[in-house]
Backbone as JSON Lines, residues from 0, in Angstrom:
{"i":0,"aa":"X","n":[17.52,-18.03,13.93],"ca":[17.05,-17.42,15.15],"c":[15.55,-17.23,15.03]}
{"i":1,"aa":"X","n":[14.8,-17.67,16.02],"ca":[13.36,-17.54,16.02],"c":[12.98,-16.28,16.8]}
{"i":2,"aa":"X","n":[12.28,-15.37,16.13],"ca":[11.82,-14.17,16.79],"c":[10.36,-13.97,16.44]}
{"i":3,"aa":"X","n":[9.66,-13.18,17.24],"ca":[8.26,-12.98,16.96],"c":[7.69,-11.74,17.6]}
{"i":4,"aa":"X","n":[6.5,-11.34,17.14],"ca":[5.74,-10.25,17.7],"c":[4.68,-10.84,18.62]}
{"i":5,"aa":"X","n":[4.48,-10.24,19.74],"ca":[3.41,-10.65,20.65],"c":[2.73,-9.42,21.21]}
{"i":6,"aa":"X","n":[1.53,-9.61,21.69],"ca":[0.85,-8.56,22.41],"c":[1.55,-8.37,23.74]}
{"i":7,"aa":"X","n":[1.8,-7.13,24.1],"ca":[2.46,-6.83,25.36],"c":[1.49,-6.13,26.28]}
{"i":8,"aa":"X","n":[1.18,-6.76,27.38],"ca":[0.27,-6.18,28.35],"c":[0.96,-6.1,29.7]}
{"i":9,"aa":"X","n":[0.46,-5.23,30.55],"ca":[0.98,-5.19,31.9],"c":[1.74,-3.92,32.18]}
{"i":10,"aa":"X","n":[1.78,-3.56,33.45],"ca":[2.44,-2.33,33.86],"c":[3.94,-2.37,33.67]}
{"i":11,"aa":"X","n":[4.55,-3.52,33.82],"ca":[6.0,-3.6,33.68],"c":[6.45,-3.19,32.28]}
{"i":12,"aa":"X","n":[5.69,-3.56,31.27],"ca":[6.07,-3.21,29.91],"c":[5.78,-1.75,29.59]}
{"i":13,"aa":"X","n":[4.85,-1.15,30.29],"ca":[4.48,0.22,30.0],"c":[5.21,1.23,30.88]}
{"i":14,"aa":"X","n":[5.9,0.77,31.89],"ca":[6.6,1.68,32.8],"c":[7.6,2.51,32.02]}
{"i":15,"aa":"X","n":[7.61,3.8,32.3],"ca":[8.58,4.68,31.67],"c":[8.11,5.32,30.38]}
{"i":16,"aa":"X","n":[6.98,4.9,29.83],"ca":[6.53,5.46,28.55],"c":[6.21,6.95,28.66]}
{"i":17,"aa":"X","n":[5.75,7.38,29.81],"ca":[5.39,8.79,29.96],"c":[6.61,9.69,29.98]}
{"i":18,"aa":"X","n":[7.8,9.12,30.2],"ca":[9.02,9.93,30.23],"c":[9.57,10.2,28.84]}
{"i":19,"aa":"X","n":[8.96,9.66,27.8],"ca":[9.53,9.76,26.47],"c":[9.38,11.13,25.85]}
{"i":20,"aa":"X","n":[8.45,11.92,26.31],"ca":[8.3,13.27,25.8],"c":[7.54,13.33,24.49]}
{"i":21,"aa":"X","n":[7.46,14.52,23.92],"ca":[6.73,14.74,22.69],"c":[7.6,14.31,21.52]}
{"i":22,"aa":"X","n":[7.01,13.59,20.62],"ca":[7.72,13.08,19.45],"c":[7.69,14.11,18.35]}
{"i":23,"aa":"X","n":[8.83,14.43,17.78],"ca":[8.87,15.33,16.63],"c":[8.77,14.49,15.35]}
{"i":24,"aa":"X","n":[8.35,15.12,14.27],"ca":[8.25,14.4,13.0],"c":[9.64,14.01,12.52]}
{"i":25,"aa":"X","n":[9.79,12.79,12.03],"ca":[11.09,12.38,11.51],"c":[11.42,13.14,10.23]}
{"i":26,"aa":"X","n":[12.69,13.31,9.96],"ca":[13.11,14.0,8.75],"c":[12.76,13.17,7.53]}
{"i":27,"aa":"X","n":[12.91,11.87,7.6],"ca":[12.66,10.99,6.47],"c":[11.9,9.75,6.95]}
{"i":28,"aa":"X","n":[10.61,9.65,6.63],"ca":[9.84,8.49,7.1],"c":[10.36,7.16,6.55]}
{"i":29,"aa":"X","n":[11.08,7.19,5.42],"ca":[11.57,5.96,4.81],"c":[12.77,5.36,5.53]}
{"i":30,"aa":"X","n":[13.31,6.07,6.51],"ca":[14.46,5.55,7.25],"c":[14.04,4.32,8.08]}
{"i":31,"aa":"X","n":[12.77,4.22,8.41],"ca":[12.21,3.08,9.14],"c":[11.0,2.57,8.37]}
{"i":32,"aa":"X","n":[11.03,1.3,7.99],"ca":[9.94,0.71,7.23],"c":[9.56,-0.65,7.79]}
{"i":33,"aa":"X","n":[8.29,-0.98,7.69],"ca":[7.77,-2.3,8.03],"c":[7.19,-2.88,6.74]}
{"i":34,"aa":"X","n":[7.73,-4.05,6.31],"ca":[7.32,-4.68,5.06],"c":[7.23,-6.18,5.28]}
{"i":35,"aa":"X","n":[6.27,-6.84,4.63],"ca":[6.1,-8.28,4.78],"c":[7.25,-9.04,4.11]}
{"i":36,"aa":"X","n":[7.64,-10.14,4.73],"ca":[8.65,-11.03,4.17],"c":[7.96,-11.95,3.16]}
{"i":37,"aa":"X","n":[8.61,-12.18,2.04],"ca":[8.08,-13.07,1.0],"c":[8.99,-14.29,0.86]}
{"i":38,"aa":"X","n":[8.46,-15.36,0.31],"ca":[9.22,-16.6,0.14],"c":[10.31,-16.46,-0.91]}
{"i":39,"aa":"X","n":[10.03,-15.69,-1.98],"ca":[11.0,-15.58,-3.08],"c":[10.83,-14.23,-3.77]}
{"i":40,"aa":"X","n":[11.85,-13.88,-4.54],"ca":[11.81,-12.66,-5.34],"c":[10.72,-12.75,-6.39]}
{"i":41,"aa":"X","n":[10.23,-11.6,-6.79],"ca":[9.23,-11.52,-7.83],"c":[8.99,-10.07,-8.15]}
{"i":42,"aa":"X","n":[7.96,-9.78,-8.94],"ca":[7.71,-8.39,-9.32],"c":[7.4,-7.5,-8.12]}
{"i":43,"aa":"X","n":[6.86,-8.09,-7.04],"ca":[6.48,-7.31,-5.86],"c":[7.43,-7.51,-4.68]}
{"i":44,"aa":"X","n":[8.51,-8.27,-4.87],"ca":[9.42,-8.57,-3.75],"c":[10.87,-8.44,-4.2]}
{"i":45,"aa":"X","n":[11.72,-8.05,-3.27],"ca":[13.13,-7.84,-3.57],"c":[14.0,-8.32,-2.41]}
{"i":46,"aa":"X","n":[15.23,-8.75,-2.71],"ca":[16.14,-9.12,-1.63],"c":[16.7,-7.85,-0.97]}
{"i":47,"aa":"X","n":[16.76,-7.86,0.35],"ca":[17.29,-6.72,1.11],"c":[18.33,-7.26,2.08]}
{"i":48,"aa":"X","n":[19.44,-6.57,2.19],"ca":[20.53,-6.99,3.08],"c":[20.06,-7.01,4.53]}
{"i":49,"aa":"X","n":[20.49,-8.05,5.25],"ca":[20.22,-8.14,6.69],"c":[21.37,-7.44,7.4]}
{"i":50,"aa":"X","n":[21.06,-6.47,8.22],"ca":[22.08,-5.66,8.89],"c":[23.03,-6.53,9.72]}
{"i":51,"aa":"X","n":[24.32,-6.33,9.49],"ca":[25.34,-7.03,10.27],"c":[25.58,-8.46,9.88]}
{"i":52,"aa":"X","n":[24.95,-8.93,8.81],"ca":[25.12,-10.33,8.39],"c":[25.4,-10.38,6.89]}
{"i":53,"aa":"X","n":[26.0,-11.46,6.47],"ca":[26.24,-11.67,5.05],"c":[25.06,-12.46,4.49]}
{"i":54,"aa":"X","n":[23.88,-11.84,4.52],"ca":[22.65,-12.51,4.12],"c":[21.64,-11.47,3.63]}
{"i":55,"aa":"X","n":[20.64,-11.97,2.9],"ca":[19.54,-11.11,2.48],"c":[18.23,-11.74,2.92]}
{"i":56,"aa":"X","n":[17.2,-10.93,2.92],"ca":[15.84,-11.36,3.25],"c":[14.96,-10.82,2.14]}
{"i":57,"aa":"X","n":[14.12,-11.65,1.58],"ca":[13.24,-11.24,0.49],"c":[12.0,-10.55,1.1]}
{"i":58,"aa":"X","n":[11.82,-9.27,0.77],"ca":[10.7,-8.52,1.35],"c":[9.84,-7.91,0.26]}
{"i":59,"aa":"X","n":[8.57,-7.76,0.57],"ca":[7.62,-7.12,-0.32],"c":[8.02,-5.66,-0.49]}
{"i":60,"aa":"X","n":[7.81,-5.12,-1.67],"ca":[8.18,-3.73,-1.94],"c":[7.22,-2.73,-1.29]}
{"i":61,"aa":"X","n":[6.02,-3.18,-0.93],"ca":[5.04,-2.29,-0.33],"c":[5.39,-1.98,1.13]}
{"i":62,"aa":"X","n":[5.51,-0.7,1.44],"ca":[5.77,-0.25,2.81],"c":[4.43,-0.16,3.53]}
{"i":63,"aa":"X","n":[4.28,-0.96,4.59],"ca":[3.01,-0.99,5.34],"c":[2.96,0.05,6.45]}
{"i":64,"aa":"X","n":[4.11,0.31,7.05],"ca":[4.24,1.32,8.11],"c":[5.61,1.94,7.96]}
{"i":65,"aa":"X","n":[5.77,3.17,8.51],"ca":[7.07,3.82,8.45],"c":[7.35,4.58,9.75]}
{"i":66,"aa":"X","n":[8.37,5.42,9.72],"ca":[8.81,6.12,10.94],"c":[7.71,6.97,11.56]}
{"i":67,"aa":"X","n":[6.79,7.46,10.76],"ca":[5.71,8.29,11.31],"c":[4.74,7.49,12.17]}
{"i":68,"aa":"X","n":[4.79,6.17,12.08],"ca":[3.85,5.31,12.79],"c":[4.36,4.81,14.14]}
{"i":69,"aa":"X","n":[5.62,5.06,14.45],"ca":[6.23,4.55,15.68],"c":[6.57,5.7,16.61]}
{"i":70,"aa":"X","n":[6.16,5.58,17.88],"ca":[6.5,6.59,18.89],"c":[7.84,6.29,19.52]}
{"i":71,"aa":"X","n":[8.03,5.03,19.91],"ca":[9.25,4.7,20.64],"c":[9.54,3.21,20.58]}
{"i":72,"aa":"X","n":[10.78,2.89,20.94],"ca":[11.21,1.5,21.09],"c":[12.18,1.47,22.25]}
{"i":73,"aa":"X","n":[12.09,0.44,23.06],"ca":[13.0,0.33,24.21],"c":[13.11,-1.12,24.64]}
{"i":74,"aa":"X","n":[14.15,-1.4,25.39],"ca":[14.38,-2.74,25.91],"c":[13.56,-2.92,27.18]}
{"i":75,"aa":"X","n":[12.89,-4.06,27.28],"ca":[12.15,-4.42,28.48],"c":[12.48,-5.87,28.82]}
{"i":76,"aa":"X","n":[12.15,-6.26,30.03],"ca":[12.31,-7.67,30.42],"c":[10.94,-8.32,30.4]}
{"i":77,"aa":"X","n":[10.87,-9.45,29.73],"ca":[9.63,-10.2,29.62],"c":[9.59,-11.33,30.62]}
{"i":78,"aa":"X","n":[8.72,-12.29,30.39],"ca":[8.62,-13.45,31.28],"c":[9.98,-14.14,31.43]}
{"i":79,"aa":"X","n":[10.31,-14.48,32.65],"ca":[11.57,-15.15,32.94],"c":[12.79,-14.25,32.79]}
{"i":80,"aa":"X","n":[12.56,-12.94,32.71],"ca":[13.66,-12.0,32.61],"c":[14.27,-11.9,31.22]}
{"i":81,"aa":"X","n":[13.63,-12.51,30.23],"ca":[14.14,-12.49,28.86],"c":[14.01,-11.09,28.26]}
{"i":82,"aa":"X","n":[15.08,-10.61,27.63],"ca":[15.09,-9.28,27.01],"c":[14.2,-9.26,25.77]}
{"i":83,"aa":"X","n":[13.45,-8.15,25.63],"ca":[12.57,-7.95,24.5],"c":[12.66,-6.49,24.07]}
{"i":84,"aa":"X","n":[12.25,-6.22,22.85],"ca":[12.15,-4.84,22.37],"c":[10.67,-4.48,22.36]}
{"i":85,"aa":"X","n":[10.31,-3.46,23.11],"ca":[8.93,-3.0,23.21],"c":[8.74,-1.81,22.27]}
{"i":86,"aa":"X","n":[7.72,-1.89,21.43],"ca":[7.4,-0.81,20.49],"c":[6.07,-0.18,20.87]}
{"i":87,"aa":"X","n":[6.01,1.15,20.84],"ca":[4.77,1.89,21.06],"c":[4.51,2.68,19.79]}
{"i":88,"aa":"X","n":[3.25,2.74,19.37],"ca":[2.9,3.32,18.09],"c":[2.07,4.59,18.23]}
{"i":89,"aa":"X","n":[2.07,5.4,17.18],"ca":[1.18,6.56,17.12],"c":[-0.24,6.05,16.94]}
{"i":90,"aa":"X","n":[-1.2,6.95,17.01],"ca":[-2.6,6.53,16.84],"c":[-2.82,5.93,15.45]}
{"i":91,"aa":"X","n":[-2.3,6.57,14.41],"ca":[-2.48,6.02,13.06],"c":[-1.66,4.74,12.89]}
{"i":92,"aa":"X","n":[-0.49,4.68,13.49],"ca":[0.32,3.47,13.43],"c":[-0.37,2.3,14.11]}
{"i":93,"aa":"X","n":[-1.03,2.57,15.23],"ca":[-1.75,1.55,15.96],"c":[-2.89,0.98,15.1]}
{"i":94,"aa":"X","n":[-3.63,1.85,14.41],"ca":[-4.72,1.39,13.53],"c":[-4.16,0.5,12.41]}
{"i":95,"aa":"X","n":[-3.03,0.93,11.84],"ca":[-2.4,0.13,10.79],"c":[-1.93,-1.22,11.34]}
{"i":96,"aa":"X","n":[-1.37,-1.21,12.54],"ca":[-0.86,-2.44,13.16],"c":[-1.98,-3.46,13.36]}
{"i":97,"aa":"X","n":[-3.13,-3.02,13.81],"ca":[-4.27,-3.92,13.98],"c":[-4.62,-4.57,12.64]}
{"i":98,"aa":"X","n":[-4.7,-3.77,11.6],"ca":[-5.05,-4.28,10.28],"c":[-3.97,-5.24,9.74]}
{"i":99,"aa":"X","n":[-2.72,-4.83,9.84],"ca":[-1.61,-5.65,9.32],"c":[-1.53,-6.99,10.04]}
{"i":100,"aa":"X","n":[-1.56,-6.95,11.36],"ca":[-1.44,-8.21,12.12],"c":[-2.69,-9.06,11.96]}
{"i":101,"aa":"X","n":[-3.84,-8.44,11.82],"ca":[-5.09,-9.19,11.63],"c":[-5.09,-9.98,10.33]}
{"i":102,"aa":"X","n":[-4.47,-9.45,9.3],"ca":[-4.45,-10.11,7.99],"c":[-3.25,-11.02,7.8]}
{"i":103,"aa":"X","n":[-2.28,-10.97,8.72],"ca":[-1.02,-11.66,8.44],"c":[-0.48,-12.52,9.59]}
{"i":104,"aa":"X","n":[-1.35,-13.04,10.45],"ca":[-0.9,-13.93,11.51],"c":[-0.18,-15.12,10.86]}
{"i":105,"aa":"X","n":[0.99,-15.44,11.39],"ca":[1.79,-16.54,10.86],"c":[2.84,-16.09,9.86]}
{"i":106,"aa":"X","n":[2.72,-14.87,9.37],"ca":[3.71,-14.33,8.42],"c":[4.77,-13.53,9.17]}
{"i":107,"aa":"X","n":[5.86,-13.24,8.49],"ca":[6.93,-12.44,9.09],"c":[6.83,-11.0,8.59]}
{"i":108,"aa":"X","n":[7.13,-10.07,9.48],"ca":[7.11,-8.64,9.18],"c":[8.52,-8.1,9.34]}
{"i":109,"aa":"X","n":[9.13,-7.7,8.22],"ca":[10.49,-7.18,8.27],"c":[10.49,-5.75,8.75]}
{"i":110,"aa":"X","n":[11.44,-5.43,9.62],"ca":[11.65,-4.07,10.1],"c":[12.96,-3.61,9.48]}
{"i":111,"aa":"X","n":[12.87,-2.62,8.6],"ca":[14.04,-2.1,7.9],"c":[14.43,-0.76,8.48]}
{"i":112,"aa":"X","n":[15.71,-0.58,8.73],"ca":[16.25,0.7,9.15],"c":[17.35,1.05,8.16]}
{"i":113,"aa":"X","n":[17.22,2.22,7.57],"ca":[18.18,2.7,6.57],"c":[18.42,1.67,5.47]}
{"i":114,"aa":"X","n":[17.33,1.04,5.01],"ca":[17.4,0.14,3.87],"c":[17.91,-1.26,4.15]}
{"i":115,"aa":"X","n":[18.13,-1.6,5.42],"ca":[18.58,-2.95,5.78],"c":[17.61,-3.57,6.78]}
{"i":116,"aa":"X","n":[17.45,-4.9,6.67],"ca":[16.56,-5.61,7.58],"c":[17.23,-5.7,8.95]}
{"i":117,"aa":"X","n":[16.56,-5.15,9.95],"ca":[17.05,-5.18,11.32],"c":[16.54,-6.42,12.03]}
{"i":118,"aa":"X","n":[15.28,-6.77,11.78],"ca":[14.64,-7.95,12.37],"c":[13.46,-8.31,11.48]}
{"i":119,"aa":"X","n":[13.06,-9.57,11.52],"ca":[11.9,-10.01,10.73],"c":[11.09,-11.0,11.57]}
{"i":120,"aa":"X","n":[10.44,-10.48,12.61],"ca":[9.69,-11.36,13.51],"c":[8.42,-11.92,12.87]}
{"i":121,"aa":"X","n":[8.01,-13.07,13.37],"ca":[6.75,-13.68,12.97],"c":[5.61,-13.03,13.74]}
{"i":122,"aa":"X","n":[4.52,-12.75,13.07],"ca":[3.33,-12.21,13.72],"c":[2.58,-13.39,14.31]}
{"i":123,"aa":"X","n":[2.53,-13.47,15.64],"ca":[1.91,-14.61,16.31],"c":[0.44,-14.41,16.65]}
{"i":124,"aa":"X","n":[0.01,-13.15,16.69],"ca":[-1.36,-12.87,17.08],"c":[-1.75,-11.48,16.58]}
{"i":125,"aa":"X","n":[-3.04,-11.21,16.52],"ca":[-3.49,-9.86,16.2],"c":[-3.06,-8.97,17.36]}
{"i":126,"aa":"X","n":[-2.42,-7.88,17.04],"ca":[-1.98,-6.95,18.08],"c":[-3.02,-5.85,18.16]}
{"i":127,"aa":"X","n":[-3.8,-5.86,19.25],"ca":[-4.89,-4.89,19.39],"c":[-4.73,-4.01,20.62]}
{"i":128,"aa":"X","n":[-3.48,-3.9,21.09],"ca":[-3.12,-2.93,22.12],"c":[-1.99,-2.11,21.52]}
{"i":129,"aa":"X","n":[-1.8,-0.89,22.01],"ca":[-0.82,0.0,21.4],"c":[0.59,-0.27,21.9]}
{"i":130,"aa":"X","n":[0.94,-1.53,21.98],"ca":[2.28,-1.91,22.42],"c":[2.54,-3.32,21.91]}
{"i":131,"aa":"X","n":[3.65,-3.5,21.25],"ca":[4.03,-4.82,20.75],"c":[5.46,-5.1,21.18]}
{"i":132,"aa":"X","n":[5.82,-6.35,21.28],"ca":[7.19,-6.7,21.63],"c":[7.79,-7.61,20.58]}
{"i":133,"aa":"X","n":[9.07,-7.44,20.37],"ca":[9.84,-8.34,19.53],"c":[10.62,-9.23,20.48]}
{"i":134,"aa":"X","n":[10.39,-10.53,20.39],"ca":[11.08,-11.48,21.25],"c":[11.96,-12.37,20.39]}
{"i":135,"aa":"X","n":[13.04,-12.83,20.95],"ca":[13.94,-13.71,20.23],"c":[15.14,-14.07,21.08]}
{"i":136,"aa":"X","n":[16.03,-14.8,20.49],"ca":[17.25,-15.2,21.19],"c":[18.32,-14.15,20.96]}
{"i":137,"aa":"X","n":[18.1,-12.97,21.51],"ca":[19.02,-11.85,21.34],"c":[19.95,-11.74,22.53]}
{"i":138,"aa":"X","n":[21.18,-11.33,22.27],"ca":[22.08,-10.97,23.36],"c":[21.64,-9.61,23.88]}
{"i":139,"aa":"X","n":[22.17,-9.2,25.02],"ca":[21.85,-7.88,25.57],"c":[22.23,-6.8,24.56]}
{"i":140,"aa":"X","n":[23.39,-6.96,23.93],"ca":[23.86,-5.98,22.96],"c":[22.95,-5.92,21.73]}
{"i":141,"aa":"X","n":[22.52,-7.06,21.22],"ca":[21.62,-7.1,20.06],"c":[20.28,-6.45,20.39]}
{"i":142,"aa":"X","n":[19.75,-6.74,21.57],"ca":[18.47,-6.16,21.98],"c":[18.56,-4.65,22.05]}
{"i":143,"aa":"X","n":[19.63,-4.15,22.68],"ca":[19.84,-2.7,22.77],"c":[19.99,-2.08,21.39]}
{"i":144,"aa":"X","n":[20.75,-2.73,20.51],"ca":[20.97,-2.2,19.17],"c":[19.67,-2.11,18.38]}
{"i":145,"aa":"X","n":[18.83,-3.12,18.47],"ca":[17.54,-3.1,17.76],"c":[16.66,-1.98,18.3]}
{"i":146,"aa":"X","n":[16.53,-1.9,19.63],"ca":[15.69,-0.86,20.24],"c":[16.21,0.54,19.9]}
{"i":147,"aa":"X","n":[17.51,0.74,19.99],"ca":[18.1,2.06,19.71],"c":[17.91,2.45,18.26]}
{"i":148,"aa":"X","n":[18.11,1.53,17.34],"ca":[17.97,1.84,15.9],"c":[16.54,2.21,15.57]}
{"i":149,"aa":"X","n":[15.58,1.47,16.08],"ca":[14.16,1.76,15.8],"c":[13.77,3.09,16.45]}
{"i":150,"aa":"X","n":[14.16,3.27,17.72],"ca":[13.81,4.51,18.43],"c":[14.4,5.74,17.74]}
{"i":151,"aa":"X","n":[15.68,5.66,17.35],"ca":[16.33,6.79,16.69],"c":[15.68,7.1,15.35]}
{"i":152,"aa":"X","n":[15.31,6.07,14.6],"ca":[14.67,6.26,13.29],"c":[13.28,6.87,13.43]}
{"i":153,"aa":"X","n":[12.61,6.57,14.53],"ca":[11.24,7.06,14.75],"c":[11.2,8.47,15.31]}
{"i":154,"aa":"X","n":[12.29,9.0,15.78],"ca":[12.31,10.32,16.41],"c":[12.44,11.42,15.41]}
């Protein structure tokens, strides 16, 4: 399955963000992690189970972002009505996102929830707006599950 991160612009993607309310600090920031995908295991990389599949994904042990960096996640419709997961970040998360995507265009960024890889989209461009989308060939149920898991972990 091909999935990726893109810059999300436009009012349609931002509609409803003001209804999200004030974000409380998560109980455990490690419940949600963003880590780079690696080609193979090594001293800095480990295999991690892919949620809902009998597979693993090799990810770097360094946590680049965590639950404290994400404000919300929700399902939106992109071009052609295709379902996407829209992520909005905190101010510090946004600064980290610019740096991470700037240094890693073309690489995959694993999103782990409760120690399992939920998605590992390719970074297609530097994300320099406080909103990113995960696009892929997801069913409606898969899109909702990804958005709900990320949103719940970030709250």
